ZAGU-590004 format. One line per 2 residues: number of its first residue (from 1); for each residue y, x, z of C-alpha. Coordinates in nm, 3 decimals. Example, Ala and Ser with C-alpha at 12.3 -4.5 7.8 and 13.67 -1.06 7.14 Angstrom:
<pts>
1 = -0.450 1.230 0.780  -0.106 1.367 0.714 .
</pts>
This chain:
<pts>
1 = -1.651 0.421 -5.003  -2.001 0.278 -4.961 .
3 = -2.083 -0.007 -4.727  -2.303 0.229 -4.525 .
5 = -2.018 0.474 -4.481  -1.778 0.195 -4.385 .
7 = -2.017 0.056 -4.122  -2.066 0.405 -3.984 .
9 = -1.692 0.444 -3.942  -1.671 0.108 -3.771 .
11 = -1.951 0.196 -3.531  -1.788 0.530 -3.457 .
13 = -1.454 0.365 -3.394  -1.611 0.109 -3.162 .
15 = -1.796 0.377 -2.970  -1.474 0.575 -2.933 .
17 = -1.290 0.271 -2.806  -1.565 0.191 -2.557 .
19 = -1.570 0.550 -2.432  -1.193 0.548 -2.391 .
21 = -1.203 0.220 -2.202  -1.465 0.361 -1.966 .
23 = -1.265 0.677 -1.895  -1.042 0.679 -1.586 .
25 = -0.668 0.653 -1.640  -0.385 0.755 -1.406 .
27 = -0.241 0.460 -1.216  0.105 0.516 -1.361 .
29 = -0.038 0.483 -1.713  -0.233 0.160 -1.652 .
31 = -0.146 -0.160 -1.834  -0.059 -0.332 -1.506 .
33 = 0.033 -0.206 -1.162  0.169 -0.351 -0.838 .
35 = 0.535 -0.443 -0.827  0.613 -0.495 -1.194 .
37 = 0.932 -0.690 -1.257  0.917 -1.054 -1.361 .
39 = 1.191 -1.314 -1.370  1.172 -1.426 -1.732 .
41 = 1.074 -1.781 -1.632  1.369 -1.969 -1.481 .
43 = 1.309 -2.341 -1.420  1.660 -2.373 -1.273 .
45 = 1.987 -2.319 -1.457  2.251 -2.102 -1.292 .
47 = 2.442 -2.419 -1.202  2.124 -2.566 -1.049 .
49 = 2.078 -2.257 -0.834  2.438 -2.270 -0.714 .
51 = 2.413 -2.640 -0.627  2.092 -2.584 -0.429 .
53 = 2.264 -2.302 -0.240  2.571 -2.514 -0.166 .
55 = 2.353 -2.804 -0.052  2.157 -2.577 0.182 .
57 = 2.480 -2.449 0.337  2.605 -2.805 0.382 .
59 = 2.286 -2.911 0.558  2.296 -2.612 0.792 .
61 = 2.659 -2.679 0.880  2.638 -3.058 0.921 .
63 = 2.277 -3.140 1.015  2.170 -2.830 1.206 .
65 = 1.831 -2.766 1.364  1.697 -2.922 1.683 .
67 = 1.461 -2.796 1.958  1.626 -2.458 1.998 .
69 = 1.469 -2.257 2.282  1.705 -2.101 2.539 .
71 = 1.671 -1.747 2.407  1.743 -1.866 2.053 .
73 = 2.052 -2.048 2.178  2.175 -1.721 2.327 .
75 = 2.099 -1.517 2.016  2.244 -1.767 1.768 .
77 = 2.560 -1.861 1.956  2.619 -1.490 2.004 .
79 = 2.610 -1.459 1.626  2.868 -1.736 1.579 .
81 = 2.652 -2.048 1.550  2.746 -2.366 1.738 .
83 = 2.517 -2.549 1.981  2.598 -2.908 2.074 .
85 = 2.414 -3.232 2.140  2.078 -3.054 2.131 .
87 = 2.123 -2.913 1.781  2.214 -2.568 1.649 .
89 = 2.470 -2.568 1.370  2.515 -2.279 1.128 .
91 = 2.871 -2.230 0.998  2.893 -2.132 0.635 .
93 = 3.060 -1.799 0.710  2.781 -1.698 0.950 .
95 = 2.513 -1.771 0.692  2.698 -1.594 0.414 .
97 = 2.762 -1.287 0.629  2.393 -1.274 0.723 .
99 = 2.287 -1.295 0.358  2.530 -1.018 0.267 .
101 = 2.413 -0.785 0.544  2.041 -0.863 0.563 .
103 = 1.786 -0.589 0.499  1.681 -0.625 0.137 .
105 = 1.542 -0.276 0.078  1.249 -0.231 0.313 .
107 = 0.885 -0.143 0.252  0.576 -0.334 0.354 .
109 = 0.368 -0.035 0.448  -0.006 0.009 0.412 .
111 = -0.212 0.266 0.600  -0.283 0.413 0.257 .
113 = 0.062 0.487 0.110  -0.083 0.421 -0.235 .
115 = -0.072 0.050 -0.143  0.283 0.040 -0.005 .
117 = 0.482 -0.259 -0.132  0.853 -0.277 -0.213 .
119 = 0.928 -0.653 -0.215  1.270 -0.612 -0.371 .
121 = 1.451 -0.723 -0.685  1.208 -0.906 -0.914 .
123 = 0.902 -0.696 -0.832  0.589 -0.911 -0.809 .
125 = 0.290 -0.866 -0.576  -0.012 -1.092 -0.536 .
127 = -0.212 -1.136 -0.219  -0.414 -1.363 0.004 .
129 = -0.312 -1.593 0.289  -0.414 -1.921 0.443 .
131 = -0.606 -2.063 0.731  -0.910 -2.215 0.563 .
133 = -1.168 -2.355 0.802  -1.454 -2.365 0.552 .
135 = -1.633 -2.124 0.321  -1.723 -2.257 -0.024 .
137 = -2.066 -2.134 -0.134  -2.104 -2.169 -0.513 .
139 = -2.466 -2.054 -0.499  -2.561 -2.371 -0.310 .
141 = -2.259 -2.588 -0.396  -2.194 -2.642 -0.025 .
143 = -1.928 -2.589 0.240  -1.977 -2.437 0.586 .
145 = -1.750 -2.337 0.873  -1.583 -1.998 0.843 .
147 = -1.653 -1.714 1.087  -1.505 -1.383 1.198 .
149 = -1.760 -1.206 0.981  -1.633 -1.398 0.679 .
151 = -1.278 -1.276 0.745  -1.399 -0.915 0.762 .
153 = -1.602 -0.965 0.443  -1.300 -1.107 0.262 .
155 = -1.096 -0.804 0.366  -1.364 -0.570 0.232 .
157 = -1.376 -0.750 -0.101  -0.997 -0.745 -0.135 .
159 = -1.005 -0.374 -0.060  -1.207 -0.334 -0.380 .
161 = -0.991 -0.565 -0.596  -0.741 -0.375 -0.810 .
163 = -0.502 -0.663 -0.871  -0.483 -0.805 -0.517 .
165 = -0.205 -0.607 -0.355  -0.209 -0.718 0.010 .
167 = -0.439 -0.899 0.251  -0.320 -1.175 0.479 .
169 = -0.561 -1.368 0.701  -0.760 -1.605 0.478 .
171 = -0.986 -1.801 0.712  -0.998 -1.914 1.072 .
173 = -1.286 -1.766 1.273  -1.438 -2.095 1.384 .
175 = -1.695 -1.910 1.595  -1.418 -1.805 1.838 .
177 = -1.267 -2.070 2.065  -1.040 -1.876 2.300 .
179 = -0.694 -1.845 2.132  -0.636 -1.486 2.253 .
181 = -0.978 -1.371 2.137  -0.926 -1.547 1.806 .
183 = -0.594 -1.381 1.730  -0.674 -1.025 1.837 .
185 = -1.007 -1.041 1.654  -0.836 -1.179 1.345 .
187 = -0.596 -0.884 1.335  -0.879 -0.638 1.406 .
189 = -1.111 -0.776 1.135  -0.832 -0.757 0.874 .
191 = -0.740 -0.400 0.968  -1.105 -0.293 0.978 .
193 = -1.177 -0.426 0.629  -0.885 -0.296 0.424 .
195 = -0.616 -0.030 0.426  -0.381 -0.243 0.218 .
197 = -0.089 -0.411 0.393  -0.220 -0.675 0.635 .
199 = -0.061 -1.002 0.738  -0.165 -1.221 1.029 .
201 = -0.016 -1.479 1.266  0.004 -1.557 1.638 .
203 = 0.065 -1.868 1.848  0.160 -1.701 2.177 .
205 = 0.409 -1.416 2.234  0.156 -1.250 2.466 .
207 = -0.083 -1.239 2.170  0.192 -1.075 1.965 .
209 = 0.211 -0.807 2.234  -0.167 -0.763 2.201 .
211 = -0.131 -0.727 1.826  0.142 -0.468 1.867 .
213 = -0.068 -0.271 2.115  -0.359 -0.278 1.870 .
215 = -0.129 -0.154 1.595  0.003 0.126 1.816 .
217 = -0.352 0.241 1.890  -0.448 0.247 1.523 .
219 = -0.122 0.416 1.421  -0.153 0.675 1.698 .
221 = 0.160 0.578 1.891  0.435 0.319 1.905 .
223 = 0.670 0.559 1.730  0.422 0.609 1.445 .
225 = 0.383 0.231 1.416  0.758 0.172 1.404 .
227 = 0.793 0.436 1.136  0.533 0.267 0.913 .
229 = 0.453 -0.089 1.033  0.142 -0.174 0.832 .
231 = 0.097 -0.529 0.962  0.335 -0.824 0.923 .
233 = 0.346 -1.161 1.095  0.359 -1.493 0.918 .
235 = 0.571 -1.724 1.135  0.599 -2.100 1.088 .
237 = 0.921 -2.103 1.290  1.014 -2.457 1.190 .
239 = 0.860 -2.802 1.191  1.020 -2.963 0.886 .
241 = 1.254 -3.136 0.867  1.502 -2.916 1.060 .
243 = 1.326 -2.875 1.395  1.242 -2.537 1.549 .
245 = 0.879 -2.477 1.648  0.922 -2.356 2.005 .
247 = 0.610 -2.140 2.050  0.650 -1.991 1.701 .
249 = 1.010 -1.896 1.783  0.894 -1.708 2.091 .
251 = 0.642 -1.523 1.875  0.914 -1.451 1.621 .
253 = 1.131 -1.287 1.884  0.843 -1.075 2.014 .
255 = 0.751 -0.958 1.664  1.108 -0.871 1.564 .
257 = 1.166 -0.679 1.888  0.835 -0.500 1.832 .
259 = 0.931 -0.375 1.485  0.688 -0.602 1.300 .
261 = 0.802 -0.737 0.961  0.808 -1.118 0.955 .
263 = 0.752 -1.382 0.691  0.988 -1.671 0.772 .
265 = 0.769 -1.957 0.654  0.904 -2.308 0.602 .
267 = 0.628 -2.529 0.466  0.752 -2.881 0.415 .
269 = 0.539 -3.120 0.213  0.735 -3.307 -0.054 .
271 = 0.730 -3.677 0.009  0.618 -3.632 0.370 .
273 = 0.804 -3.367 0.569  1.052 -3.282 0.293 .
275 = 1.218 -3.494 0.022  1.006 -3.627 -0.262 .
277 = 1.279 -3.515 -0.501  1.177 -3.164 -0.606 .
279 = 1.533 -3.028 -0.590  1.571 -3.172 -0.240 .
281 = 1.244 -3.009 -0.132  1.380 -2.671 -0.241 .
283 = 1.711 -2.737 -0.064  1.541 -2.816 0.267 .
285 = 1.310 -2.514 0.265  1.589 -2.277 0.159 .
287 = 1.816 -2.412 0.434  1.548 -2.365 0.699 .
289 = 1.469 -2.012 0.580  1.836 -1.912 0.581 .
291 = 1.864 -2.041 0.939  1.568 -1.822 1.036 .
293 = 1.726 -1.524 0.863  2.037 -1.572 1.079 .
295 = 1.808 -1.596 1.384  1.620 -1.275 1.302 .
297 = 1.938 -1.079 1.238  2.089 -1.209 1.561 .
299 = 1.787 -1.059 1.743  1.784 -0.725 1.560 .
301 = 2.039 -0.674 1.282  1.866 -0.551 0.969 .
303 = 1.514 -0.636 1.088  1.267 -0.655 0.795 .
305 = 1.225 -1.023 0.709  1.089 -1.211 0.407 .
307 = 1.228 -1.555 0.341  0.934 -1.786 0.284 .
309 = 1.028 -2.120 0.131  0.689 -2.286 0.075 .
311 = 0.759 -2.641 -0.045  0.416 -2.798 -0.073 .
313 = 0.339 -3.112 -0.274  0.194 -3.446 -0.171 .
315 = -0.014 -3.666 -0.395  0.207 -3.967 -0.330 .
317 = -0.081 -4.205 -0.396  -0.267 -4.080 -0.089 .
319 = -0.033 -3.848 0.103  -0.283 -3.562 0.066 .
321 = -0.165 -3.214 -0.021  -0.190 -3.114 -0.388 .
323 = -0.172 -2.735 -0.408  -0.289 -2.715 -0.769 .
325 = -0.036 -2.954 -0.917  0.221 -2.894 -1.187 .
327 = 0.490 -2.983 -0.937  0.365 -2.709 -0.706 .
329 = 0.394 -2.458 -0.987  0.754 -2.564 -1.054 .
331 = 0.854 -2.557 -0.687  0.714 -2.211 -0.625 .
333 = 0.883 -2.069 -0.934  1.210 -2.228 -0.828 .
335 = 1.180 -2.060 -0.488  1.129 -1.727 -0.661 .
337 = 1.446 -1.790 -0.859  1.641 -1.872 -0.542 .
339 = 1.521 -1.546 -0.392  1.676 -1.362 -0.687 .
341 = 2.002 -1.548 -0.634  2.018 -1.410 -0.280 .
343 = 1.859 -1.078 -0.377  1.639 -1.116 -0.070 .
345 = 1.267 -1.036 -0.035  1.099 -1.371 -0.097 .
347 = 0.744 -1.497 -0.064  0.586 -1.831 -0.145 .
349 = 0.246 -1.978 -0.219  0.075 -2.020 -0.557 .
351 = -0.278 -1.993 -0.692  -0.428 -2.237 -0.444 .
353 = -0.616 -2.526 -0.597  -0.744 -2.871 -0.511 .
355 = -1.082 -2.806 -0.674  -1.365 -2.754 -0.426 .
357 = -1.552 -2.488 -0.623  -1.464 -2.224 -0.886 .
359 = -1.491 -2.458 -1.183  -1.275 -2.563 -1.479 .
361 = -1.035 -2.756 -1.253  -0.994 -2.452 -1.029 .
363 = -0.930 -2.235 -1.332  -0.644 -2.438 -1.476 .
365 = -0.487 -2.513 -1.137  -0.496 -2.152 -1.022 .
367 = -0.392 -2.008 -1.356  -0.096 -2.243 -1.397 .
369 = 0.050 -2.206 -1.049  -0.006 -1.831 -1.012 .
371 = 0.120 -1.753 -1.361  0.450 -1.939 -1.320 .
373 = 0.505 -1.776 -0.980  0.443 -1.434 -1.132 .
375 = 0.667 -1.470 -1.434  0.940 -1.618 -1.211 .
377 = 0.956 -1.278 -1.041  0.854 -1.401 -0.695 .
379 = 0.820 -1.088 -0.480  0.515 -1.190 -0.277 .
381 = 0.272 -1.452 -0.405  0.065 -1.565 -0.108 .
383 = -0.261 -1.764 -0.123  -0.293 -1.655 -0.487 .
385 = -0.668 -1.589 -0.474  -0.975 -1.748 -0.323 .
387 = -0.825 -2.073 -0.195  -0.981 -2.413 -0.263 .
389 = -0.970 -2.773 -0.141  -0.592 -2.771 -0.083 .
391 = -0.628 -2.469 0.151  -0.918 -2.612 0.352 .
393 = -1.176 -2.399 0.172  -1.208 -2.031 0.083 .
395 = -1.450 -1.877 -0.165  -1.554 -1.509 -0.176 .
397 = -1.664 -1.538 -0.536  -1.323 -1.677 -0.628 .
399 = -1.162 -1.363 -0.489  -1.341 -1.168 -0.759 .
401 = -1.284 -1.420 -1.038  -0.920 -1.456 -0.939 .
403 = -0.879 -1.078 -0.939  -0.947 -1.095 -1.313 .
405 = -0.698 -1.381 -1.343  -0.424 -1.197 -1.154 .
407 = -0.474 -0.893 -1.372  -0.410 -1.105 -1.682 .
409 = -0.110 -1.271 -1.518  0.030 -0.931 -1.428 .
411 = 0.015 -0.842 -1.796  0.237 -1.142 -1.862 .
413 = 0.471 -1.035 -1.583  0.507 -0.694 -1.749 .
415 = 0.601 -0.851 -2.080  0.642 -0.674 -2.416 .
417 = 0.826 -0.345 -2.450  1.019 -0.320 -2.775 .
419 = 1.118 0.030 -2.891  1.081 0.252 -3.196 .
421 = 0.726 0.347 -3.107  0.599 -0.002 -3.021 .
423 = 0.755 -0.160 -3.331  0.496 0.055 -3.513 .
425 = 0.668 0.070 -3.852  0.519 0.411 -3.938 .
427 = 0.176 0.297 -3.821  0.190 -0.013 -4.040 .
429 = 0.301 0.194 -4.340  0.021 0.445 -4.286 .
431 = -0.253 0.182 -4.256  -0.133 -0.034 -4.543 .
433 = -0.033 0.236 -4.793  -0.272 0.520 -4.713 .
435 = -0.575 0.321 -4.591  -0.807 0.216 -4.437 .
437 = -0.648 -0.132 -4.422  -0.713 -0.190 -4.052 .
439 = -0.594 -0.047 -3.721  -0.928 -0.021 -3.536 .
441 = -0.960 0.355 -3.548  -0.594 0.447 -3.558 .
443 = -0.469 0.702 -3.304  -0.213 0.455 -3.174 .
445 = -0.483 0.193 -3.112  -0.695 0.437 -2.915 .
447 = -0.398 0.571 -2.720  -0.287 0.222 -2.614 .
449 = -0.625 0.079 -2.519  -0.568 0.110 -2.147 .
451 = -0.192 0.138 -2.121  -0.114 -0.173 -2.328 .
453 = -0.419 -0.391 -2.266  -0.611 -0.514 -1.964 .
455 = -0.977 -0.612 -1.955  -1.163 -0.856 -1.727 .
457 = -1.435 -0.731 -1.497  -1.621 -1.062 -1.481 .
459 = -1.480 -1.261 -1.771  -1.711 -1.280 -2.074 .
461 = -1.587 -1.185 -2.420  -1.922 -1.167 -2.599 .
463 = -1.985 -1.346 -2.925  -2.206 -1.657 -2.891 .
465 = -2.498 -1.456 -3.038  -2.451 -1.166 -2.796 .
467 = -2.410 -1.411 -2.507  -2.737 -1.586 -2.585 .
469 = -2.921 -1.256 -2.629  -2.788 -1.140 -2.290 .
471 = -2.938 -1.444 -2.117  -2.625 -1.662 -2.123 .
473 = -2.442 -1.490 -1.834  -2.222 -1.714 -1.620 .
475 = -1.902 -1.597 -1.452  -1.994 -1.755 -1.120 .
477 = -2.338 -1.594 -1.124  -2.176 -1.260 -1.204 .
479 = -1.930 -1.308 -0.917  -2.212 -1.391 -0.676 .
481 = -2.396 -1.074 -0.777  -2.085 -0.858 -0.744 .
483 = -2.001 -1.010 -0.406  -2.349 -0.934 -0.276 .
485 = -2.330 -0.579 -0.407  -1.994 -0.512 -0.239 .
487 = -2.095 -0.662 0.094  -2.425 -0.475 0.096 .
489 = -2.291 -0.136 -0.002  -1.921 -0.110 0.077 .
491 = -1.850 -0.028 0.441  -1.506 0.133 0.478 .
493 = -1.436 0.317 0.805  -1.066 0.259 0.850 .
495 = -1.075 0.266 1.230  -1.217 0.598 1.359 .
497 = -1.496 0.575 1.616  -1.292 0.720 1.901 .
499 = -1.001 0.483 1.839  -1.240 0.193 1.795 .
501 = -1.400 0.265 2.132  -1.060 0.256 2.301 .
503 = -0.973 -0.069 2.123  -1.297 -0.226 2.245 .
505 = -1.219 -0.118 2.600  -0.877 -0.280 2.581 .
507 = -0.963 -0.600 2.395  -1.257 -0.843 2.364 .
509 = -1.353 -0.739 2.010  -1.636 -0.959 1.884 .
511 = -1.708 -0.797 1.546  -2.012 -0.573 1.612 .
513 = -1.961 -0.209 1.520  -2.293 -0.212 1.334 .
515 = -2.160 -0.502 1.129  -1.902 -0.265 0.983 .
</pts>
């Protein structure tokens, strides 16, 4: 075969591959999809897991939790817990019975059923979360205060990101001062920007009632909402170590009674509000989450609840939080493993970083922590995209860069399928014995391009020569351009005009309709 003929074949093969990559593929045939099963990374041995569990039970039975509000006292003592000397104690049998009977097979619904989430087994889903008070602007290398419009913009961008599976409130609207206005507008902006599952939070049970009323209006009725609750509440029910947060507990009760799924979030900081010993940090957060699970099931047996052990890390030199540390990656993966031990829906935080901008530090911190969480099989990975400055900053461009990252991590979660077809013995024989000596144009290669491989949207895979000829494109510049394009041209209408008008009559909505 001549060199000309060989080059022609190579060009034809490349063109075919490019055309195949550009062609749409059914979601069920894609290389990655929401809810793939992880669990291959296990930082704890089986004995370690059992000892952490036993230690958590011992703490609940002998240390208990203080600052129990009157209604919680009634619920918990009715379930068999013991209240004395200002502390609530959780007998081992009560905790074990709750674990055995808890709801572990519920759905986190989205308004678009395509985005429904089953946080069960070792299925992994990545999403946002946080309460950043600043927006990082890579274009100017500056920080500014976050606004309600930023929250809505973040929701719109996530709505366009294939690998981000749910949207929980990312930033605090610093342009709103009244707590009620802040919380109802936060829920509204999230629900207006995406039809994926939405998470938010409240500080007052009356605000929870507002949020439920808003949800009923969007769903069409309370019954429709209860059938498919598309918004969950993140509840920091505890002030570590082992003290109930009184206002958060009142919100928890209102949400559970209203049919809203809850994330039971215990966020101790190792070396500060939880033990510096990593195993002890896991013990404390697991114990607190199991106590909250008993609480929820005492209110409504079988209520949908996600245990949320979030053991954060301190830089012990300064006391500052270190969300991008190696210790954080280990802790989060360990929490995912504990969730498997209980076979309970579990969520924790990973993918946050200490870097202030999307740079090399952000890349390795985010990649390390999010990857270990994913391959541990953690059901819900919160704060996995966009977060900077130890959760104080949020970056729109990072949402888009991190979407690429999460796609690659999801490919690791999926792992390698080994069967007669994928072992490719016949393919190897054909190529080696019958020609052409490479696999570029083989039918198997073309058929697996999209089902076996994933490709970055912003990441650059050009050769150095191609990169220079293209003007040396930069991933941050590409993310800035894509962000601007989405925000200028993507305006989803997830709240119909007639419903929106009724919502604005009932609540002080501050996001202008023409902003949407």
